[in-house]
N, C-alpha and C positions, 0 to 999 in steps of 0.2 A: 883707274884715275889716281894720280899721285896727290896726296894731301899736301897742300902748301905749307911752308914753314911759318908757323905762327910765333908771335912774340907775346910775352906775358905783360901786357900793359893794362892796368886797371886803375880806377879811381879809388884812392885811399884817403880818408879824412886826415888832415894835418892836426896839429896840437889844439887849434881853436875850434875844431869840429867841422871845418868846411873842406871841400875837395879843392886841393891846390894843384893837382896835376896827376900824372900817371906814374905809378911805381910798380915794381915787381912784388909778387906775393909769395912768401915762403911758408904760408900757413899749412900745417900738417893736414893731410886728408884731401888736399886739392892737387890735381896734376898741374905742374908748373908750365907746360907748353902753353903759349898764349893764343889769344884770338887774332884773327886776321885784321890788317888795317882796314879802316872804313873806306868804302868807295868814295871817290871825289864826287861830291854832290853837285849836280848840274844847276845852273841858274834857271830861273823860272822860264818855262817854254823852250829851254835849250835841249839839245839831244843828250841823253844820259851818257856819262863817261863810264868806262869799264873799271871795276875795282882793281887796285894794284896791291899786290902783296909785298911785304918786306920793306915798306916805307913807313916811317913814323907818322902817327896821327898827331897833327900839330895842336898844341895846347893854346887856347886863346889867351891873348894878352890882357890880363886884368879883368876878365869876365865883363867886357864892355857892353854886352848885349843882355846881361841878366844880373840880378842881385836879389838877395833876400829882402823882401819888401815889408816894411813895418808901418804901423799907424802913425799919423802925424796930427797934432792938434792945431797946427798953423797953416799947413799947405791947403789950398782950396779944394784939392781932390780928396783930402783926408788921408793921403798916403805920403810917405817920405820921398817916394820916387814916382814921378809921373811916367806915362808910357812913351812920351815923345812922339806919338803917332797923331798926325793931324786928322781932324774930322772933315771928310770930304764926301759929298754925295756920290753915289755910284749907281750903276745899273746892273742887273743880273747878267752874268756871262752865259748862263745856261738855263735849262728848264727844270722845274721841279718834277719829281716822279710821283706827285700826289695823284695824278691822273691814273697811273697804274693801279694804285690802291683802290681808287674809286671804282674802276672797272672790275677789279677783283671782288669788291663788296657787292656790286650789282650782279655779278655772275653767281655769287654765293646765294643771294636771296632769290634769284631766278630759279636756281635748282631747288631751293627750299620750297618755293611756291609750287613748283612742278610736283614735288613729292606729296604735298598736301592735296593738290588737285587730283591726284590719283584716287584719293578717297571719294572725292565728289563724283568722279566718273563711275565708280562702283557702288554708289548709294542711290537708290531710287527715291523719288519724291515721297515725302510722308513717312519715311522709315524711322526718323527720329521724332518720336511722338510722346514719350514719357521719360521719367527719370532714369529708368534702367537703360533704355536705348540711347539716351543722351550720354550716360557714363560710358557705355560701350563705344559709342562714336568718338568720344574724347580719348578713350584708350587707344583706338585705332589711329587717330591722328597723331597722338604723342609717340606712338610706336614708329610711325613713318618718319617723324621728325628725328627721333633717336637714331634710327637706321641711317638716315642721311647724314647726320652730324658725325656718326662713327666713321663713315667713309671719308668725310672731309678732314677729320682729325688725322687719319692715317695718311691722307694725301699730303698734309702739311708736315708730317714726320718723315716723308720720303727722302728729303734732302736732294731732290733733283735740282740741278744748277739753274735751270731757267726760272723756277719758282723763286729761288733765292734772289736772283738778279731782278726779277720783276717786282717782287713785293718787298724783300728785305727781311733778314733774320729777326730783327727786332719786332716788326709787325707780326711775323709768323709766330714768334714766341708769345706775344700778347694775345693774339687770336686763339692760339692753341689753349692757353689758360682759360680764356672766356668760354670757348666752345666746350672745353672739358667740363666746366661747371654746368653749362646748359645741357650737355649730353646726359650727365648724371640726373639732372632734374627731369629731363624728358623720359628717361627710362623708369625712374621711380614713379612718376605720374602715370605712365603707361600701365605699370603693374597695379597701382591703386585703383585707377579707373576701371580697368578690365575686371579685376576680381570683384570690386564692389558692384559693377553692373551685372555680372553673372550671378552674384549672390542675390541681388534684388529679383532677377528673373527666376531663379530657382527657389526663392523663398528660404534660403539657408543663411547661416552665419558667415561672416567674412572669412574667419579663420578656416572653417570647414571647407568653404568654397575654394580658398587659396590652396589648400592641400589637394583638393580634387583636381584643380587645374594643373598642378605640378605633376601629379601621378597619372593623369589620364590623357592630357593633351599631347600631341606629337612634339618631340624635341624639347619638351619643357625642362627636362633634367639639365640638358646642355645650356638652355637659356638661364636657368637658375645659377649655374656655375659662372656663366658669363657676367651676370649681374653682380655676383659676389666679387669677382675679379675687378669689375669696374668700380665698385664701392671701395675696395681695398686700395686701388691705384689712386682714387681721389683723396683718400685719407692720407696716404704717404706723400701726396703732392702739396698738402697744406704746408705753407712756409715754415711754421713753427716746428712741425714734425720733420720736414725734409732737411732742415738745417742741422738736425741731430742724428741723421742717418749717414752712414758711409755712402759716398757718391756711387761706387760701383754697385752696391746692393740696391740703392734706389733706382739706378739705371736699369739693372737686370729685371727688377720687378715691373718697371714701367714698360718693358718690352712685351710683357704678357698681354698688352692691348691687342697684339696680333691674334692671340687666342680668343679675345673677346669678339673680334670680327668673325672668326671662323665659327665659333659656337653660336653667336647671335644670328649670323646670317642663315645658318641651318634652321634655326627656329622660325625666322621670317619666311623662308621658302616653304616650310612644312605647314605653318599655321597662319601665315599672313593672308588675309582675304584680299588685300590690295596689292599683292605682289604679282598677280597674273592679270591678264587682260590685254587689250590691244596696245595700250601705251606703256603700261607697267612692265610688260614682257620685253620691252626695248630699253626703257629708262634704267631699271635696276641692273640688268647685266652690263649695260654700257658703263654705268658709274663704277661697277665693280671692276671691269676690265681696265678702266683708266687708272683706278687706284692701285691695282696690282701691278700694272705696267710701270707706273711711277715708282713704286717701291722697288721693283726689280731693277729699274734703270739707276735710281739714285743710290740704292744700298749695295748693289752688286756690280753692275756694268761700269759705271763711272769710277768707283774706287779701284777696280781691277785694272782698268785702262790707265789711270793716273799712276799707279805704282809700277805697272809693267813698263811704262814709258820713262819714268824718272828715277826709280830705284834709289830711294832716299836712304842715307846712312848718317850716323853721327860722325862729324869731323872732329869736334872738340867740345869740352865742357869747361867753362871759365867762370870763376867766382866774380861777382860784381859788387857786392856790398853786404849789408846785414841781411842774412837769410835770403839772398838773391843770387842767382847764377844765370848764365846764358848758355844755350845749346846751339852750337853751330852745325848746320846740316848741309851736306853736299849731295849731289845727285846728277843724273844725266839730263841734258837738255833743259837746264833750269831757265834758260832764256825763253823757252816755250811754255813755261808754267803759267797758267792764266790766273795769277794772284796779284793783288795790288796792296800797297801799303795801307794798313788799317784793317785788312781782312784777317780772319782767323781760319785755322784748319783744325781738324781733329787728328791728334797724333797718338799712335800706338807704338811704343818703343818695345821691340821684340827681345826683351831680356827674359831670363829664366823666371823671374817673379813678377814681371809687369806686362807680359805679352797680352794678357786678357783685359787690360784696362786701356780705355781710350779717353783722352781729355782734350778740351779745346784750348789752344794757346794762340794768341795773336803774334804776328811778326813784329819784332821790335826794331827792325831796320827795313828800309825799302828793299824789295827783292832785286837781285842782280843775277848775272849769268854764272857766278862762281859759288855762292853760298846763300843760305837763308839763316836767319837768327831768331830764336825764341828766347824770351827772358822770363824766368819762372821765380816766383816767391815761394819759399817752402811753407806749405800749409798742412802737411800731413805726411804719413808714411810713404805714399807713392811719390810725391814730389821730392822728398828727401832722398829716396833711392835714385831718382833721375840724376841727382848731382854726382853720383859715383859711376855713371856709365863710362864705358871705354870707347875710344874711337873705333869706328867700324861697325858699331851696333846697328843692325838693320831697323828700318822704321816703316810702318804702314800708315799712310795718311789718307784722309778724306777731305774734300773741299775743293777750292776755297769757299768760305761762307761769309755773308755779311755785306752790307752796303755802306759801311763806315769808311768811305773812300773820298778822295779829293774830287773825283769826277761828279759827285753828288752835290757839289756846291751850287748855290743859286746866287751868291753875291761875290764881289771881287776880292773881299778880304775875309779873314777867318779868325776865330778865337778858339784855341784849344785848351780845354780844362782837364787836368789829370789829377788823380789821387791814388796813392799806393801803387800797386802793380799796374794800374791803368796807364802809367807812363809808357808802357811798352808800345801799344799801337799809336799813341800820341807822338812819341819820338819818331816812329816810322812815317807817320803822316806829315810831319814837318818837312820831310824831304820833298814832298809833292805840293806844298802849299805856296801861295803867291807871296810877294813882298808885303811888308807891314802886318804879317801874321803875329798875333800875340799868344804866348803860351803861359798859362797859369798852372803852376805845379804845387799841389798841396801835400805837405808831409808833416808828420808829428815831430820828427827830430832831424837835425842836419845829416846824421849818418844814414837816414832812409832815402836821401836824394841819390838816385842812380842816374847815370848818363849825363851828369851835369856838364862834363867837358864836351861831350858830343852835342848836347843841346846848344852850348855856347858857340861851338864851331859852326853848326848849321845856321844859327841865328845870324852870325857874321856873314855867312855866304848868301843867305836868303833875305837879308835886310829885315829880320824878324826881331822880336823882343821876348824875353823870358822873365817871368816874375815868380819867385818862390815865396810861398806863404807857409812859414814854418812855425809850429807850436801846437799846444794842446787846444782842444775845441773851445775852452773857456778863455784862452788868451785873446788879447785885443784884436790882433790881426786876423786870425782865423774866424773870430766871432763877427768881425765886420765884413769879411770877404763876401759872403752870400747874403748881403742886404742890398737893396736897390742903390743906395748911395755909395756903398763900398765897391760894388762891381762897376757902377758907372764911373767912379773915380779912377779905377784902373783902366777901363775901356770906355771912353766917352761915347764912341759910336757903336756900342754893343748891339743895338737893334738893327744895324745895317751890316752885320757880319753873319756868316754861317758859324754856328757854335757846335763844336765837337766835344762830347763829354764822355769820359771813361773813368771809372773808379768804383768804390764801394757804393751800395745802394743809397746809404744815407747822404753821401756827398752829392750823388747824381740827383736825388730827389730835391735836396735843398737848392742846388743850382737851377734846376728846372723851375721850381717855384719862383725863384728870384727873377729868372729870365722872363717868365710870364708876366710878372709885375712890370717889367721893363718893356713890354709889348714886343718881344721877339716872336715872330710868327713860327708856327709849327714847322713850316717848310724849311726854316733855317736851323732847326734843331736836329742834331745827328747823335744818336746814342748807341754805344756799343754794348750789347747785352752780355753781362758777365756770366750768365748761367745758362746759356743756350745749350 
């Protein structure tokens, strides 16, 4: 495939700090061949046009659809510029997917109830009659719960596409964290109850009994190692610790959870009194087969098929602004790639020093048949090296992931809120959004605003509006933004819109709290998980 001729057109701030247009970049250290021109964005519900190379990307006249918005003491909205969007009642064009999540939750608790019922089937009446037997019974039940939660945890880590589409990566991430804590609690409780119950039965001390259990019961050495691994994984997953660890190291250690399954399941088979019987001999092997099949399909089959079919390579790397650059990707049959604007994929760039690292990056432009674009903010050694990649570098990709897409809308209009590098999926989403969409872009400094020209052009084409809130967190505008009056002043009909949020956790949490105060239903909130 011949790489198209790119032009070097980028947004460069002029003397007063705002983006005035597109200029060439002669900065040392960057390749000067430019990015492709953007595809002509179709009107809402129109057939998508094919991207055209070699044509200039038009600069909007005077940024008619966007401006840096500041606080006003006289305007009734509290801002110097209103949105110009009328408040009109509407009806939902589609259905929410909350039913999928409800069904998944019911399915989870049905499986949990079944695993506990196996203890009931194997326990005769009157067997739990004193403190020792009660402790042992509690240990057996918590052991079954821990075994079930471990299977579910690995199932959620499988990355099978149907589970992503059915539930959504944000809910999978949230459930994964909650179940991880529950799994650790169940395993620790299992150990405490069993050892204490056996100590009461044998009339020995807890420490002595614990040592006896480890050294004499079958497969207890492997169970002890599995427990140690589980505790270690839980510790490094604490946000305070994780934020201070190298991502690759954290991810590598996190993968040892597969070892926890193998070591722990061996212990359950050898010592579990509730792993055999008429029902248990079907339930546990079936659960194991489903989990292993999902892992094999999601981690091996789907990625191999994706990369064999599309053969991704780097087309060009283009600087965008302060510590930000875009990676253009080409490949075979991109029109058949099942990815939507707003989704992310895990990208492994096969360079000499980066082939072993995989990171999630969202598309920063809607996919088309010619190229894909990722936009990356430099945040460490790995991302810094990505900025120096040469055209033709092969790529291994997995995905797509996420339900941060336009098809998940439940209302006729939308509000897109972005902060920092969160503008990448928001900018891509704007191509798929209906008229009267409002974009709120939060940045600390004017030179941190990327894609301003593109946002303005898309806003003109799609009859949308862009509001830039620029300044430090203690400045009047940013301080007012995520208050009920401030957000309602910019978006009067906010509770009748789908709201898409992407940015740093502090911004997302503040926005969600404000939206809750404004009675925006959960079904209308769409969050892109930054750390999946």
